[in-house]
Each structure stands twice: as C-alpha cells, then as structure tokens.
N, C-alpha and C positions, 0 to 999 in steps of 0.2 A: 517539545519534540525536537530531537537533534539527529542529524545523520551521523552514524558511527561506523567506522571501518575497524575490523578486528586488528588490533595493534601489535599482536605478538603471535608467533607461529605455533604449530603443533608440537607436542612432546611425543616423540616416538623413537623406537630403536628397532633394529633389524629383527630382534627376537620378541618384539611386542606381540602378545597373544590376543589381548582385548583392546578395543577402542571405546572410550567413554566420551560421549558428545553432549555438550550443553547446548544452549541456544546462542547467546552472546554474552561475553564476560560482563559482570556488573561494572558499574562506574569505578568502584574501588579496585577491582581486578585490572581494569584498563589503566588506572593510575599507577599501580604497582607492577604491572606487566607479568602477572602470573595467575594461574587458575585458582578460582574459589578463594580469593584473597580477603573478602569481606570477613571481619572478625566474627560475625554472627552466622556466617555460612557454616554448616556442619559437615561438609564433604570430608575434610581432612580428619575431623574427629571420628566420623563413621569408619573411615579406613583404619585409624589407630585402634579402635575397639575391635574391628573385624580381624585385623592381622596381629593384634596383641603386640603392638610395636609403637613406640613414640616416633613421630615424624618431625625431624628437625630440618630436613631438606626434602621438600615435596618432589622435586624433579628426580633426585637420586632414589627416593622411595619408589616412584613409578618405574624407573628403569629396572631396579632390583626385582620388582614384582611383575614385570612385563606388561605394564599398563600404559597404553597410549592415551593422550588427552588432546581433545580439540573441541571445536564447536561446529554446529551445523551452519552457522552464518558467517559469511565474509563481511557483509555490511547490511545495514538496515536503518530505518528511522525508529527511534526508541525514546520514550520519555523516562529519564533517569535510568533505572535498571529494571523497569517493569516489562516482563515478557508479554503481558496482555496488551501492551501498547505497540508492539512490533508491527511495522509496515514496510513496504518497499524492499522486500527481501531479495538479497543476492546470496545464494548458498556458497559454501566453501567447496573447493575442489579436493575431494577426499582421495583422488587417485595419487596424490602426492605421497600419502601414507601407504596406500595399498600396493604401490609399486616397490616399496622398499622394506616394508614390515610384513611379518607373517600373521596378520590379523585373522583370527578365526571367529570372533564374535564381536558384535557391536551393541553397546548399551547407550540409551539416551536418558538424560537426567531431567525429568519433568515432562509435563504434557506438551508444552510448546516445542521443546527440542524434538520430541517424538513426532508431533504434527509436521514440523518442518522437514524432518528426515523422510517421513512417509510421502509427503507431497513433492519434494524437490530432489531428494537424494536416492531413495529406494528405486525409483524408475531408471536411474542411471546405473547403479551398482548392483541391483537385484540381490542385495544382502539384507536379510531381515534384521531388525533391531529389537532389543528387549527393553521395554520402558521401565525405568526405575523412578521412584518419587524424587522430587526436587529436594535438595538439602538446604535450599534458601530459607532465610528466616521468615519469608512470606508464607512458607508452607508450615505454619504453626500447628496444624492438626496432626503432624507426625512428630512423635517424641524421638529422642535419640535412639532409644531401644527399638522402636518400630522401624526406624530407618536402617539400623544395623540388620534387623531381621530381613528386610527387603533386599539389602545389598549383599547378603550372604551368597546369593546366586553367582556373583562374579567369581567367587573362589572356586566354584565347580569348573568354570571355564579356564581357570589358570592352572589346573592340575595337569 
C-alpha cells in the first residue's frame, strides 16, 4: 500500500460538454502522465470504435469531441492500481472544471469511481453521474464490443 497523489491535471476546455471521471490513474498512467495509459486498458480503443476514428493524440481527440477527463480522487492509499484497495480518500475539487467549462453531464468509469463520486462529490455539486463499466483489464467480463455498447450513451450527450 502506498500513498498516491494525482500527479497530472484535468483535461478540459471551455466548450467541454461531458466530464468522464475515473478513480485514480493506474501506476502506468501515473508514470506516463496521461489518462488510461496502460496498454491493456481499453478506454481509447472503445472511443476509437465509438467515434470511428484513430486516436493518435488522446488530448487533441478529447478537445475535438468536447470530452473532459479527470478523476474523482486527488489522493489515496492504494496497492498498485487496484481500486478495491483504495483507502484514506481525498476527493478532487471539481469546481476547477465547472467554473471554466460548460459541462452538461458527468460519467464515472467503474464502480469505485461511481461510489467515490456519490459519497464525496455528489453532495457538493448535486450533479448526477452516469456509471459506465471500467475499461481496465481487470474488468475482463466485458468484451470490447460490450464496452462500446455501454459507452454509446456518451455520444447522445455530445450532440
């Protein structure tokens, strides 16, 4: 178990319409300083299929499609990248994004991000989240096609 502080900031722009929140970046994402960086995480692959577009620059892709990304946690104690081990939670201050971007909908990726959002962040911001399944390799019960089906909802909120 190690104490981890989120090591890179949110991705958002003034015209961002949706905010996608994870729990805490994986060890690989923290090393590389960008979201969903583990090669076996299927987040970017899901978005490629969903938007029918190759993603060479994830940050530019998010900006183009008005997608903001961040995490529910500022810091926590965690074993490796295991959401189930998370303890001593300090949530992120989402007002940083809400003050500058026109976020209309919030999505959480995985049960842990949803639980953290509901317990620590919803009472502050009073904005409901929509829980999506985790794209982590640990969520092996979801095929790529099933993840794409679940993630289709975000496109409705981007129209």
